[in-house]
N, C-alpha and C positions, 0 to 999 in steps of 0.2 A: 742808768746810773748804778754802780756797784755799791750795795749796802750790806748784804748778807754774805758772809764768807765762811767757808769750811776750810780749816787748816789741818792738814795731816802732819803728823810729827809734832804736835803741839806741846809735847812734854820735853822736846829736845832743846838744844841750845838756841838756835835761831827761831824755832817755833814758839818758844816761851816769850822771847823778846818781841817777836812780830805780833803775837796775840796781845801783849801788853800795850803796844803802841797803837794797834788797830782799835782796841777798846777805848783808849784815851782820846782817839779821834772820832768816836761815836759810831763805829761800825758794829754790826751785830755779828758776833763771832762764835762759832762752834768748833771745838777741837776734836781731833781723832788721834788716839795713840793707844798702844797696848800697855804703856806704862803710866804710873801715877806721876803727876807733875809735882815734884818736891819743892819747886821754887816759888810758885804763886798759887795760893788757894783759890783765887777767883778763876784763874785759867783752868785749874784742875776741875773745878765745879762745872765748867762749861765744856769739859772734855768727855767724849764718849769712848769707852774702852772698846777697842776693836783691833784685831790682827788683820792687817791689809793683805796678808797672804791668803786669807780665807775669803774667797769670792762670795760665798753664801752669807757670811757675816756682813760684808759690805752692802749687800742687798737690803739689809735691815736699817741702814743709815737714813736719816731724814733727807729729803730732796729739795727743800725750799731754799736754794742758794743761788746767788748770782755768779759766784766764782769759787773755784777750789784752788787753794794754795797747796800744792803738793811738795812738801818738804821731807816727808818720811823716807828714810833710807838707811842702809848700813853704810856709814860714811868713813870708816877707817881703812886707809889704803893697805896697811900691813895685814889687817885682818883678812882683806880680800885676797892677798897673796897667800896667806896661810890656809884660808878657807874660801876657795873660789866660789863656792855655792852662795856666799854672801852677795856676790855680784848678780847671780841669777835671781835671787830674792828681790833685789832692786827692780829688775826688769818685770818680774811678776807683779809686784805691788803697783808699779806704774800702769801696767796693762789693766789690772783690776780696777784702778781708779778711772782710767780712760773709758773702760767699758761701762762703769757705773754712770759716768757722765753721758755716754751715748744712750744708754737705756732710759735715762731720766730727762733727756733733752736739756741738760745743763751745758751750755756751749762756751764756757770760758774757763781756762786753767792757767795758772801761773806756776812754773816749775823751777825748782832749785837744782841746777846742774852744777858743774864744777870746772875750774881751770885745769883739772886733770885731763880733760878731753884734748888738750893741746899737746900733752905728752912731753917728750924731750926733744922738741924740734929746735930749741935755741933761737926761735924767732923773737925779735925784740923791737918794740913791744908787740904782744900778740893781739891781733884784731880778731873779730868774730869769724872771719873767713879763713882763719889759719889752722883749722882742724885737719890733720893728716893722719889717716888710720895707721900708717907705718910707724908713727911716733908713740902710739899708745903703749904704756908700760905696765899696766896692772889691771886685774879684773874689775876693780871699782871704776876706773876710767872707761873701760869697755862698756860697763853697764850704763853709765851716763850717756855715752854716745848712742847706745841702743834705745834708751828711754827717749832721747831727743828725736830719734828716727820714728819711734812709735807715735809721738805727739804730732809729728809732721803727717804721718799716715792718717791719723784720726781727724786732722784738719781737712785733708783733701777728700777723704771718704765720707766723713760724717759731720763736717762743719764745726768741729770743736776748735775754737780760736784760742790762741796761746800767747803767752810771753814767757820766754826762757831766760833765766839769769844764770850766768856762769860765774860762780863765786871764787875769789882767790882765798887766801888763808884767813879765815874769820877768827877773831879772838875777842876776849873782853870779860865774859861772865858766863855762868850757868854750865860750864864745861868741866867735868871731872875725868875726862878721858886722858890718854897719853899723848894728845896733841902737844906740840912742842911747847907753846907758851904756858898752858896750865900745868904741864908736867914740870917745866923748869921752875915755876913759882913754888910748887910744892917741894921740890928738891932743895931749892935755895933756902926755904924756911927751915929745912931740916939740916942745912949745911952738908948735904950729900952731893956727890959729884954729878956734873951735867955731862951727858954723853952726846956728842954731835957726830952724825954719820955723814961724813964728807966735808972736808975742810973748807971747800969753796961753795958749799950748798947755799943757795940764795933764793929767796921767795918774796912774793908780794903780799904783805900783811895788811889787813883792813879791819878796823874797829867795828864791832857788831852793830852799833847804832847807825853808822854810816851805811852799812848794808841794808838794814831794815828801812831806813829813810829812803833809799833808792827803790826798794820794792814797792813801798807805799806810793811814792811819786809815780811809778809806772802804772799801777792799777788805777790811779786817779785819771790817767790819760789812756786807759786801756784801748778804747776805740781808735785812738790816733796811732798808738805804737804797736798794736796787736800783730801777731804773726811775725815777730822778730825775736832775735836773740841778742842779749846784752851782757857785756862784761861788767861785773861789779867788783872793782878792785881799787887799790890806791894809786896805781901807776908808778909806784916806786919799788925798787928791789933792794933787799937787805940781806947780808950774809947771816946765817944762823948764829955764827960765832959772835957777831956784833949784837944780835938780840940777847944772847946769853950774857955778854958783858954789860949791856944796858940794865938788864934785870938784876944782875949781881950788884951793880952799883945802887940801884933803887932800893933793894932789900938789905943792903949792907951785909951780904952773906960772905961766908968764908969758903963756899963751895969751890971745888976745883973743876975746871973745864977740860974735858977729855975729848980727843979727836979719834974717831974710828973710821974704817972704810965705809963707803956708801952701801946701803942695803938694796937688795934686789927689789925692783918694782917702784922705787921712789924717784920722783923727778928732782933733778939737782938744781934747776934754774927756771924761774918764771918771773916775767914782768908783764902786766896786762895793760891794755889800752882801753880806757873807759870813755873815749870821746863820743862814741855812738850813743851811749846812755846819757852823757852830758848834753848832747845836742837834741836828743829826743824827749827827755823829761827832766832836764836840769840836775842830773846827778852830779854831785861834787863833794867828795869826801872832805870832812872838816877836821878830822882828828889825825894829827901827825903821829908817827910811831912812838916817840918818847912820851907824848901826852897819853896816848892809848895804853901804853905799858904801865904808866903810873896809875891810870884809872883801873886797869886790870888787877894790879897788885893790891890796890886799896880794896877792891871788891872781894878778892880772894881772902885777904887778911881779915876782913870783917865777917865773911860768911862761911869760910871753910877752915882756914888755918889761923885760928885765933891765937 
C-alpha cells in the first residue's frame, strides 16, 4: 500500500494542490522544490529545498518512500522555444530522479507528462496511442516524450514501475505565469487588451481539482493500473476566443479582445480522450468550463487581484 509519497515540484501549481489533497487524505508527504511554496505554509514546511539538476544534491534526499510523484519541470512552451535548454533540463531532472529511485530501490513513480506530446496531428479525440514524433512542435513537447522514454527504459532495465499522466490545459489556482487563463484574468481585472494568437486556436481545458482527483485515484489502484499512460483531460474543446469572452463576462471587464497570428511552436488544436483513465480508475471530470472559470476568477480575485 502506498502511504509515503515524495512530490517533486511541490511549490508549483499542481504540486501544491496535489500535496494539499494528499495530506487531507492522510498520506505522509514530503515535497522537493528549489522554490519556497508561497501558497501553503504546511506544504512549504514539508518541502526540502533541492535543485533537481544537481545529482549530488538529490543523493542527500531521504529515501523512505513508497512512490515518487515527479511533477517538477520547466513547463512553459514559449520559454522552451526561446530557450531550448529548458527542455534539456526537464530530461536531466527526470533522469536524476529515476537514477535516485534505482539506487535506493524505490520502484514506483508517477509522472506528469503533457498533451503537448501529441503535437499538431489534429487527431480527434487523441488517445494514448496517438503520439507521432513528426507532429512534435516545440522543445517542451520533445522533452516530455524523452522523459516518457526514460521511464520506460528504467522500467525494463531496473524494475521501476510507473504511471504516466498526460495533462491537458490545467487551470484554477496557484498560477502566476502567462498561461492563458491566469493571464487573461489579470488583464481583465486591469481592463487591458487580451491577445489571442490564432483566431481558431482551440484547446482542452481541465480544472485543477479534477486533475488531482484523477492522480490520486490512480495511485490508490497503482498495482492494477501500473505501467500505463493516461490522458487527464476534459474531453471537450473550446476556442480561446470563447474562453476570453466567458472570462470577460464573468469579470464584467471592458478589455478588448485582439487577434494575432499563431506563434511558432504552439499547438492550435487539441481534444483528449480520457476513456482509458475512466475505465481504469474511475476518472470523471466534474467541473465544466464555465463553473471552473468562475471558481478560478473567484480564487484570483481573493488571493492576487484584490
